[in-house]
Structure formats: structure tokens, C-alpha cells
C-alpha positions, 0 to 999 in steps of 0.5 A, spaced: 606 473 723 611 476 729 617 475 725 615 479 719 612 485 724 619 485 727 623 486 721 618 491 718 619 495 724 626 495 725 627 497 717 622 503 719 626 505 725 633 503 722 633 505 715 639 503 711 643 501 717 639 494 716 644 491 711 640 484 711 635 480 714 633 473 714 628 468 717 632 461 717 625 458 720 619 459 724 620 464 731 627 466 728 630 472 726 637 475 724 637 482 722 644 484 720 646 492 721 651 497 721 655 496 727 654 504 729 647 502 729 647 497 735 645 502 740 639 505 736 637 498 734 637 495 742 633 502 743 628 501 738 627 494 740 626 496 748 621 502 745 617 497 742 617 491 746 616 491 753 616 484 754 623 484 751 628 479 754 636 479 753 639 472 752 646 473 751 652 476 746 655 471 741 662 473 738 666 470 733 673 471 730 672 471 723 680 472 722 679 479 719 673 481 723 669 480 729 662 478 728 657 480 734 651 477 735 646 480 740 640 475 742 634 477 744 627 474 746 621 478 743 614 475 744 616 468 743 621 470 737 629 470 738 631 476 734 639 476 733 642 483 731 648 481 727 654 486 726 661 486 724 667 490 725 674 490 722 679 487 728 683 493 727 678 497 730 677 492 736 671 495 739 664 494 741 659 499 744 656 497 751 649 496 752 649 495 759 646 502 761 640 500 757 640 492 758 644 491 765 644 483 764 649 484 758 654 486 764 658 480 765 658 477 758 661 484 755 666 483 760 667 476 758 668 478 751 673 483 753 677 478 757 677 472 752 677 476 745 681 482 747 675 487 745 675 494 748 668 495 750 666 502 750 663 506 755 662 499 760 660 502 767 665 497 770 670 494 766 674 489 770 677 482 768 671 477 769 675 471 767 683 472 766 687 475 771 689 483 771 696 481 769 694 477 763 698 478 756 694 483 752 697 479 746 695 472 748 687 472 749 684 465 749 679 466 743 683 471 739 686 469 732 691 472 728 689 477 723 689 473 717 685 472 711 684 466 706 690 467 702 696 463 703 703 467 704 705 466 696 699 469 693 698 475 697 703 480 694 700 477 687 693 479 689 695 486 692 698 487 685 692 484 681 687 488 685 691 495 685 695 495 679 691 490 674 698 486 674 700 479 677 707 480 677 709 485 683 715 490 681 720 490 687 723 497 689 730 495 686 727 494 679 723 500 680 730 504 681 733 501 676 728 503 671 728 510 673 735 510 673 735 508 665 730 513 664 724 509 664 717 509 668 718 506 675 713 500 672 712 497 666 705 498 662 700 493 664 693 491 661 690 496 666 694 503 665 688 507 663 684 510 668 678 509 666 679 501 665 682 501 672 676 504 674 672 499 671 676 493 673 676 496 681 668 497 680 667 489 678 672 487 684 668 491 689 661 489 686 663 481 686 666 482 693 672 480 691 676 485 695 672 484 701 673 476 701 681 477 701 681 482 705 684 488 701 684 495 704 682 500 698 685 506 702 692 503 703 692 499 697 694 493 700 692 487 704 690 487 711 695 482 713 701 479 710 
């Protein structure tokens, strides 16, 4: 089957940069890739399939991330390269130098979502006026996850420290003045216990779903 051939070829070319594949129905292939591998993936398709035709790029604002879907026609099969980037990065690598037909749609994405298209040969506004406000892009949503405001501090505290009641800086200072540790003991004060708990959270993708930043130990939105 052509779908199987395409998948096996792309896995061989991209290796671990292929995160997932699916064939929801005949003549339809989705290949989920790391965003850094986008240009390599397009180059691989061009190298293998001389009849490759570019269709379009779809962009979805998922609240915390941008999902980019590059659609191609390959010998009767529609192949979509799916990649996801955090909205804080706010970039998309241009493929216009390899696929000239992507020129206008990349400029449209930049206009409507405020995404910075890297290395585009002629990045001018396509739809909006040149003086359009950067923070009022028509299709861009606020940086926002699934948790309501009242649950965000609790989720931060639960994931980072293993407690459900965040301790304010005022209480921390009062405890220190009294000769006590800044925070009271919680269920997961032991380093090994915390490591195990964090492992479970990562394995279940809970932190990804709620938008937790492990480096900063806080949600990506407030």
C-alpha cells in the first residue's frame, strides 16, 4: 500500500524525529514530527517523490501551542506533516525556498496569527495593513490552558511541591522569623518520593495537559 510505503520511508529518513503516525482512512497519512525536523521532512518527500504537490498549510491555535499542518499530495495520497510549537516560541520555519507555492500561505499565517516565519524570502503583510497592532491578530487566542483561574495556583503547588495549599511569601517570612522552615512538611518532602511523583506526572502527560513549565516550576499561564 502506498500509505505504508510513505510511512516506512519517512521513519527511515527522520528516525526519532517521527513522533507518531496515523492513517485515519485510505489515501490519508498523518505524520507527527518534531518541529525542528520540518525542513528535513519536506526535503525527504521531495527527494523520494518527483510528483509531490504542495496543497496548503493549516494552523491551529490550541491555546498554549500552535499546531502546523503541512499538506502534500503524493501519488494519490494526502500526506500531512504535523508539528507543534509552544506559543512562547512563536516561530515557523519557512519552506518557500524548497516549495515556492508556500509563499502566500506562510505570509497569511504570519498576518492572521502573528507567527514569525523564519527565513521567508519576502515577508510582507499579505492581508493586514502594515500598521496593524501586533497584539490584535485576528486568529490568535490568548496564551491560556485548560485550568480555570481558581485552580491554577493549586495545580502549580501540587505538581512542583506535592501539596495542594500554596504558601504565600508572607507566611514564608513569618515561619522563617519564628525559626521554622519556610514551608511546612508535605507528603512529598523526600527527594526520592518527589522524583517518583514527578515521573508519574510526566508519564501521564498531566503537566503537558495543564501547561506546566518544569524549568520555571509554574504554569505557562496565570
